[in-house]
C-alpha positions in Angstrom: -140.0 -51.4 31.9 -138.1 -51.7 28.5 -138.6 -48.8 26.1 -138.9 -51.1 23.1 -139.1 -54.6 21.9 -137.6 -56.7 19.1 -139.9 -58.2 16.6 -139.3 -61.8 15.1 -137.9 -60.0 12.0 -135.2 -58.3 14.1 -136.8 -54.9 14.0 -136.8 -52.6 17.0 -140.2 -51.2 18.0 -139.9 -48.2 20.3 -142.7 -48.0 22.9 -142.1 -44.3 23.5 -141.6 -42.9 19.9 -143.7 -42.8 16.8 -142.8 -45.4 14.2 -142.1 -43.8 10.8 -142.7 -47.1 9.0 -140.5 -49.1 6.8 -137.2 -47.3 6.0 -135.6 -48.3 2.7 -132.8 -47.0 0.6 -135.0 -44.5 -1.4 -136.5 -43.1 1.8 -133.0 -42.8 3.4 -131.4 -41.1 0.4 -134.3 -38.6 0.3 -133.9 -37.9 4.0 -130.2 -37.5 3.8 -130.1 -35.3 0.7 -127.3 -32.7 0.9 -126.3 -34.0 4.3 -122.9 -35.0 5.9 -123.0 -37.9 8.3 -120.2 -38.1 10.8 -119.6 -41.2 12.9 -117.1 -41.2 15.8 -116.0 -44.1 18.0 -114.3 -47.4 18.0 -114.7 -50.5 15.9 -118.5 -50.4 16.6 -118.5 -47.0 14.9 -116.9 -48.7 11.9 -119.6 -51.2 11.9 -122.2 -48.5 12.0 -120.5 -46.8 9.0 -120.6 -50.1 7.1 -124.3 -50.5 7.9 -125.1 -47.0 6.6 -123.1 -47.7 3.4 -125.2 -50.7 2.9 -128.5 -48.9 3.6 -127.6 -46.0 1.3 -126.0 -48.2 -1.4 -122.9 -45.9 -1.1 -119.8 -47.5 -2.8 -117.7 -44.5 -3.8 -115.3 -44.9 -0.8 -111.8 -43.7 0.1 -109.6 -43.9 3.1 -110.4 -46.3 5.9 -110.9 -46.8 9.6 -109.3 -46.4 12.2 -108.4 -42.9 11.3 -110.9 -41.9 8.6 -113.2 -43.5 6.0 -115.4 -41.5 3.6 -118.1 -42.5 1.1 -119.9 -40.0 -1.2 -123.0 -40.0 -3.4 -122.5 -36.9 -5.5 -125.9 -37.2 -7.1 -127.6 -36.7 -3.8 -125.1 -34.5 -2.0 -124.6 -37.2 0.7 -121.2 -37.8 2.4 -120.7 -40.4 5.1 -117.6 -40.3 7.3 -116.1 -42.4 10.1 -113.4 -41.4 12.6 -111.9 -43.1 15.7 -112.4 -41.3 19.0 -109.4 -39.8 20.8 -107.4 -41.8 23.4 -107.6 -44.0 25.2 -108.3 -45.9 22.0 -105.3 -48.2 21.5 -104.7 -47.3 17.9 -101.6 -45.8 16.3 -103.3 -43.7 13.7 -104.1 -40.8 16.0 -100.5 -39.9 16.6 -99.7 -40.1 12.9 -102.6 -37.8 11.9 -102.2 -35.2 14.6 -105.8 -35.9 15.8 -106.8 -33.9 18.8 -110.3 -35.4 19.3 -113.9 -35.2 18.6 -114.7 -31.9 20.4 -112.1 -30.0 18.5 -113.0 -31.7 15.2 -116.7 -30.9 15.3 -116.0 -27.2 16.0 -114.4 -27.1 12.5 -117.4 -28.5 10.7 -118.8 -26.2 8.0 -121.5 -24.0 9.4 -123.7 -23.8 6.3 -124.3 -27.5 5.8 -126.6 -30.1 7.2 -124.9 -32.6 9.5 -125.8 -35.8 11.4 -123.4 -36.8 14.1 -123.2 -40.2 15.9 -120.7 -40.2 18.8 -119.7 -43.1 20.9 -117.3 -43.6 23.8 -117.3 -46.9 25.6 -115.3 -50.1 25.4 -111.8 -48.5 25.0 -112.6 -46.2 27.9 -113.6 -48.9 30.4 -110.0 -49.5 31.4 -109.7 -45.9 32.6 -111.2 -44.1 35.5 -114.8 -42.9 35.1 -113.4 -39.3 35.5 -111.9 -39.7 32.0 -115.3 -40.2 30.5 -116.8 -37.4 32.6 -114.2 -34.9 31.3 -114.7 -36.1 27.7 -118.4 -35.5 28.0 -117.8 -32.1 29.5 -115.6 -31.1 26.5 -118.0 -32.7 24.1 -121.0 -30.8 25.5 -119.2 -27.5 25.2 -118.3 -28.2 21.6 -121.9 -29.4 20.7 -123.5 -26.3 22.3 -121.2 -24.1 20.2 -122.0 -26.1 17.1 -125.7 -25.9 17.6 -125.5 -22.1 18.2 -123.7 -21.6 14.9 -125.6 -24.2 12.9 -129.2 -25.3 13.7 -129.2 -27.9 10.9 -127.4 -30.5 13.0 -128.8 -33.7 14.5 -126.7 -35.4 17.1 -127.0 -38.9 18.4 -125.0 -40.1 21.5 -124.6 -43.8 21.4 -124.7 -45.4 24.8 -123.0 -48.5 26.0 -124.1 -52.0 25.1 -124.1 -55.4 26.8 -120.9 -57.4 26.1 -120.9 -59.8 29.1 -119.1 -62.9 27.9 -116.2 -61.0 26.4 -115.5 -59.2 29.6 -116.0 -62.0 32.1 -112.2 -62.2 32.8 -112.1 -58.9 34.6 -115.4 -57.2 35.5 -113.5 -55.0 38.0 -111.8 -53.1 35.1 -114.5 -53.0 32.5 -117.6 -54.6 31.0 -121.2 -54.6 31.8 -121.1 -53.3 35.4 -119.8 -50.0 34.1 -122.6 -49.6 31.5 -125.1 -48.0 33.9 -122.4 -45.7 35.2 -121.6 -44.6 31.7 -125.3 -44.0 31.0 -125.6 -41.9 34.1 -122.6 -39.8 33.3 -123.7 -39.2 29.7 -127.3 -38.2 30.8 -126.0 -35.9 33.6 -123.5 -34.2 31.3 -126.2 -33.5 28.7 -129.0 -32.6 31.0 -131.0 -29.7 29.4 -130.0 -30.6 25.8 -132.3 -33.6 25.5 -134.4 -31.8 22.8 -131.3 -31.4 20.6 -129.2 -34.4 21.4 -130.7 -37.9 21.0 -129.5 -40.6 23.4 -129.2 -43.9 21.5 -130.0 -46.5 24.1 -128.0 -49.5 22.9 -128.2 -50.9 26.5 -131.8 -52.0 26.2 -131.5 -53.0 22.5 -128.5 -55.3 23.4 -130.3 -56.7 26.5 -133.2 -57.6 24.3 -131.1 -59.8 22.1 -128.9 -61.2 24.9 -125.8 -59.8 23.2 -122.5 -61.2 24.3 -119.9 -59.9 21.8 -117.9 -56.6 21.6 -119.9 -55.9 18.4 -123.7 -56.3 18.4 -125.1 -57.7 15.2 -125.4 -55.3 12.2 -129.1 -55.2 12.4 -128.8 -53.5 15.8 -126.7 -50.8 14.2 -129.3 -50.4 11.4 -132.2 -50.1 13.8 -130.2 -47.6 15.9 -129.5 -45.4 12.8 -133.1 -45.7 11.6 -134.3 -44.6 15.0 -132.0 -41.5 14.8 -133.3 -40.8 11.3 -136.8 -40.7 12.6 -135.9 -37.4 14.3 -134.6 -36.0 11.0 -137.4 -37.0 8.6 -141.1 -37.9 9.3 
């Protein structure tokens, strides 16, 4: 049975979690006061970043994806950041920036600040063996456990895979939707026991619900995903 449904107004209604009501810019800025948001992933991470900028009305930006983009709202103490994940990612910027990956990066986050992390590994990894994802999740878990021990003011969302059928129909043996359930299984297994501290963002069911076909689900999916995560931060 699905864990949620889409309303006619493109709002995701979870069937297992309490709805915090309408989330607008003022509510979001109050929730994110003195918080750093960190988004890691591929071009879908960039779209999530753009969605959060729109929701928070943040326009003081610098840098840019694929390596790093940052937007700040000094009056609220909010900083929003986006980074690409480590290889395999098929981008040149990692080599130029001496980027060693998400696990090593998050271990360097300031320990006396509030952080929200959204982490995604999917489409760029589907051309690699499943063992690559498994090893990444192992390293990521170790880094997250250390971060949570040192800083309790951290909320972490792991973004799961999403349906992208029509854009992968040329070679399902390498990647695409058949690997999605495998990715979900690996992520859940690697983070077993941390479910109360790490939120699994189930884009699989969200994207099935709208019959998504593109690499990039619509922006309203990113918004609903982020608002769902915020519901764990602020009530």
